[in-house]
Every structure is written in C-alpha cells, then in structure tokens.
C-alpha positions as CSV (number, residue, x, y, z in Angstrom):
1,M,0.0,0.0,0.0
2,F,1.3,3.4,-0.9
3,F,0.4,6.9,0.4
4,H,1.4,10.1,-1.3
5,K,2.3,13.1,0.9
6,K,2.1,16.2,-1.2
7,E,5.0,18.0,0.4
8,P,8.4,16.7,-0.6
9,I,11.0,15.5,2.0
10,H,13.1,18.5,1.1
11,V,11.9,22.0,0.0
12,V,12.0,22.5,-3.8
13,K,12.3,26.2,-4.7
14,V,13.3,27.7,-8.0
15,D,14.1,31.5,-8.0
16,E,14.8,31.9,-11.7
17,S,13.4,29.6,-14.4
18,N,15.8,28.2,-17.0
19,P,14.3,25.8,-19.5
20,R,17.7,24.9,-20.9
21,F,18.8,23.7,-17.5
22,A,15.4,21.9,-17.2
23,Q,16.4,19.8,-20.2
24,L,19.6,18.8,-18.4
25,L,17.6,17.9,-15.4
26,L,15.7,15.3,-17.5
27,E,18.8,13.2,-17.2
28,Q,17.8,12.5,-13.5
29,F,14.1,12.0,-14.4
30,G,14.1,9.7,-17.4
31,G,17.8,9.0,-17.9
32,A,19.9,5.8,-17.2
33,T,21.1,7.1,-13.8
34,G,17.9,8.8,-12.9
35,E,15.5,8.4,-10.0
36,L,13.0,6.3,-11.8
37,T,15.7,3.8,-12.6
38,A,16.8,3.6,-9.0
39,A,13.4,3.4,-7.5
40,L,12.3,0.5,-9.8
41,Q,15.6,-1.3,-9.5
42,Y,15.7,-1.4,-5.7
43,W,12.0,-2.2,-5.5
44,V,12.1,-5.3,-7.7
45,Q,15.3,-6.4,-6.1
46,S,13.6,-6.5,-2.7
47,F,11.4,-9.4,-3.8
48,H,14.6,-11.5,-4.5
49,V,15.9,-11.1,-0.9
50,E,15.2,-13.6,1.9
51,N,16.9,-11.5,4.6
52,P,14.1,-9.4,6.1
53,G,16.3,-6.5,7.1
54,I,17.9,-6.0,3.7
55,R,14.5,-6.4,2.0
56,D,13.1,-3.7,4.2
57,M,16.1,-1.4,3.5
58,L,15.7,-1.9,-0.3
59,Q,12.0,-1.0,-0.1
60,D,12.6,2.0,2.1
61,I,15.3,3.3,-0.3
62,A,13.1,2.6,-3.3
63,I,10.3,4.7,-1.9
64,E,12.7,7.5,-1.1
65,E,13.9,7.4,-4.7
66,F,10.3,7.8,-5.8
67,G,10.2,10.9,-3.6
68,H,13.4,12.1,-5.3
69,L,11.7,11.6,-8.7
70,E,9.0,13.9,-7.6
71,M,11.5,16.5,-6.5
72,V,13.3,16.4,-9.8
73,G,9.9,16.6,-11.6
74,K,9.0,19.7,-9.5
75,L,12.3,21.3,-10.5
76,I,11.7,20.6,-14.2
77,E,8.1,21.9,-13.9
78,A,9.3,25.2,-12.2
79,H,12.1,25.7,-14.7
80,T,9.7,25.4,-17.7
81,K,6.5,27.0,-16.3
82,N,5.6,30.4,-17.9
83,T,8.6,30.3,-20.2
84,D,7.0,28.8,-23.4
85,Q,7.3,32.1,-25.3
86,T,11.0,32.5,-24.7
87,E,13.8,31.6,-27.1
88,A,15.4,29.5,-24.5
89,Y,12.3,27.4,-24.2
90,K,11.9,27.1,-28.0
91,S,15.4,25.6,-28.2
92,T,14.6,22.7,-25.9
93,L,12.8,19.4,-26.0
94,F,9.9,21.0,-24.2
95,A,9.0,23.0,-27.3
96,L,7.6,19.8,-28.7
97,R,6.7,17.9,-25.5
98,G,5.3,20.7,-23.4
99,I,6.2,21.9,-20.0
100,G,7.1,19.7,-17.0
101,P,9.0,16.4,-16.8
102,H,8.9,13.6,-19.4
103,F,10.4,10.2,-19.3
104,L,13.2,11.2,-21.5
105,D,16.9,11.9,-20.9
106,S,18.6,15.2,-21.7
107,Q,19.1,14.1,-25.3
108,G,15.5,13.1,-25.9
109,N,16.0,9.3,-25.5
110,A,13.0,7.6,-24.0
111,W,13.4,5.8,-20.6
112,T,13.7,2.0,-21.0
113,A,13.7,-0.9,-18.6
114,N,17.0,-1.9,-20.0
115,Y,18.5,0.6,-17.6
116,L,17.5,-1.6,-14.7
117,N,20.3,-3.8,-13.2
118,E,18.9,-6.6,-11.1
119,G,19.8,-10.3,-11.1
120,G,18.2,-12.2,-8.3
121,D,21.3,-12.5,-6.0
122,V,21.5,-10.1,-3.1
123,V,25.3,-9.7,-3.2
124,R,25.3,-9.1,-7.0
125,D,22.4,-6.6,-6.6
126,L,23.9,-4.6,-3.7
127,R,27.1,-4.2,-5.7
128,A,25.1,-3.1,-8.7
129,N,23.3,-0.6,-6.5
130,I,26.6,0.9,-5.3
131,A,27.6,1.5,-8.9
132,A,24.1,3.0,-9.6
133,E,24.5,5.5,-6.8
134,A,27.9,6.4,-8.0
135,G,26.5,7.2,-11.4
136,A,23.7,9.3,-10.0
137,R,26.1,11.2,-7.7
138,Q,28.3,12.0,-10.7
139,T,25.4,13.3,-12.7
140,Y,24.2,15.5,-9.8
141,E,27.7,16.9,-9.3
142,A,27.7,17.9,-13.0
143,L,24.3,19.5,-12.7
144,I,25.4,21.4,-9.5
145,K,28.4,22.8,-11.4
146,L,26.1,24.1,-14.1
147,S,23.3,25.4,-11.9
148,T,23.0,29.2,-11.5
149,D,19.9,29.2,-9.4
150,E,20.5,28.9,-5.6
151,G,17.2,27.1,-4.8
152,T,17.8,24.6,-7.5
153,T,21.4,24.1,-6.2
154,Q,20.2,23.4,-2.7
155,T,17.8,20.7,-3.9
156,L,20.5,19.1,-6.0
157,V,23.0,19.1,-3.2
158,H,20.4,17.3,-1.0
159,L,19.8,14.7,-3.7
160,L,23.6,14.2,-4.2
161,T,23.9,13.8,-0.4
162,R,21.3,11.1,-0.3
163,E,23.1,9.1,-3.0
164,I,26.1,9.0,-0.7
165,S,23.9,7.9,2.2
166,H,22.4,5.1,0.1
167,T,25.8,4.0,-0.9
168,Q,26.8,3.7,2.7
169,M,23.7,1.7,3.5
170,F,24.4,-0.8,0.6
171,M,28.0,-1.2,1.8
172,K,26.9,-1.9,5.4
173,A,24.4,-4.4,4.1
174,L,27.1,-6.2,2.1
175,D,29.4,-6.1,5.2
176,S,26.6,-7.7,7.3
177,L,26.8,-10.6,4.8
178,G,30.6,-10.7,5.0
179,K,30.7,-9.7,1.3
180,L,31.9,-6.1,1.3
181,T,35.4,-7.1,0.2
182,D,34.9,-10.7,-0.7
183,P,34.4,-11.2,-4.4
184,L,33.3,-14.8,-4.0
185,F,29.6,-15.6,-3.9
186,G,27.3,-18.2,-5.3
187,N,27.7,-22.0,-5.4
188,I,30.4,-22.5,-8.0
189,Q,34.0,-22.7,-6.8
190,P,36.6,-20.9,-8.9
191,D,39.5,-22.8,-10.5
192,E,43.2,-22.5,-9.6
193,T,43.7,-19.3,-11.6
194,V,41.6,-17.2,-9.2
195,S,44.8,-15.8,-7.5
196,L,46.8,-15.2,-10.7
197,Y,47.5,-11.7,-12.1
198,Y,48.5,-11.7,-15.7
199,N,50.8,-8.9,-16.9
200,L,49.3,-8.2,-20.3
201,S,50.4,-4.7,-20.9
202,S,53.9,-3.1,-21.2
203,N,55.3,0.3,-22.0
204,G,58.8,-0.2,-23.4
205,A,61.6,0.2,-20.8
206,E,59.3,1.7,-18.1
207,P,58.9,-0.5,-15.0
208,E,55.7,-2.5,-14.6
209,Q,53.2,-0.9,-12.3
210,R,52.7,-2.8,-9.1
211,G,50.2,-2.4,-6.2
212,P,48.0,-4.5,-3.9
213,W,45.8,-5.3,-7.0
214,N,48.6,-7.5,-8.4
215,S,50.8,-8.5,-5.4
216,E,51.1,-10.9,-2.6
217,P,49.4,-12.1,-0.5
218,T,46.2,-12.0,-2.6
219,F,47.8,-12.4,-6.1
220,Q,50.6,-14.2,-7.7
221,Y,52.1,-11.9,-10.3
222,I,52.7,-13.5,-13.7
223,A,55.2,-11.3,-15.4
224,N,55.2,-13.1,-18.7
225,P,52.0,-15.0,-19.3
226,V,53.3,-16.1,-22.8
227,E,56.1,-18.1,-21.2
228,M,53.7,-19.6,-18.7
229,V,51.3,-20.8,-21.4
230,S,54.2,-22.1,-23.6
231,G,55.6,-24.0,-20.6
232,A,52.2,-25.6,-20.0
233,T,51.8,-26.9,-23.6
C-alpha cells in the first residue's frame, strides 16, 4: 500500500526559471542514472531477498527514490513554467513535448527498462546498486556545477547527499553478509587461476606498475603469461 504526501521531503524552490537547465535535469528524471531507474531497480530487487532487514532497506530506499523523482519533476516543472514564449524554451525538447517532466533523458531518448540492473542475487544486486548510486552522484555533481539558481542548487545538493547515504547503506548491508570485500559468492567454486594476475600490458623500458591489486598475499604476479602458457603446452 502506498500513500502520497504532497509535500516533498526537502523543499523545492526555484528562483529563476531556466528551460535549458530543465532539459539537463531530465537526465535524472528519465535517464539511465535517474531516480525512476533507481526506484524501480531497488523495488524489484527487494522481492529477491530472503533477509528481512535487507528487504526492508531496499524497499525504504526505493520509496525515497520515488520521492526524489517527484523532487526532480518539480524542479523541471518550475524551470519550464511560464517560459514557453522564450527563445530558451523554443530551443529545448519542451517546445515539442510541453512543460514539465517527461520520461526522456537530456538528449530526448525515452526511458527504458534496459536501464535496470537486477539479477536475483542479493550480493550481486547490492554491488550493482553501489555503482548505480555512484553514477547518479556523478550526474548530480555535474548539474550542480552548471546550476545558476540557488534554490535549485540546494535541492540538487540534497539529492547528491542522499546518493552518498544510500551507498553507505548498501555497503553496510554487504558487510553484514561478509561480502563487502569478498568477491566470491554463489555456489560454483573458482578454479586454480583465481589468484593469478596476468601482466598483459607493457610500456617499453618503463617498469611495470605494481600495487595491492597484483601483489602478494592475494595475487601471484605472472610477469610473462606467454612463457607460462608455452611451458604448459
């Protein structure tokens, strides 16, 4: 059961309308990293989860994302209202679609369910969600840099902040499963190459780049994979 409260969780206030900026905001309404994508992705994932706490978390965050979708929609509405006679408005997608939000991204591409990233495994899904929140945070940061309206900026900062909060929640959920830093999950055991790092790039006389991603104790560094393969045949 859903109830809609008409006041948003954060005040949405636009001081100066800008339909061109509204077109950029469509990215977070009907785009790949937008709020509709996040809301639907987390909601459907919740039905795959047996852990009641993680299921509840996914549903709570999904509903918050629906609230964020409403906030972005209100921003777009405010930035396009009473501007339909301006040259700025005529140069945007709204000239054909009309004022307010549409399920399009900033380039006019229609939203698609292909944006959803869910696969029926809680570890896989939580990791996908961390990536989704990172994409949304990056988009909001770009929008904030382009915003010239203080009220709009405040709303966008709030939305960016909540992406960070959600990332932390997903990370804590992974940690509760013991899978925050463990890449192994599922029922199939990997073969003996799981700990090998193949050096498959070189830059002349420059030394090879080494770090914890290709070093002991987690990895055995294979400096010349060609020789290794040749020796095995």
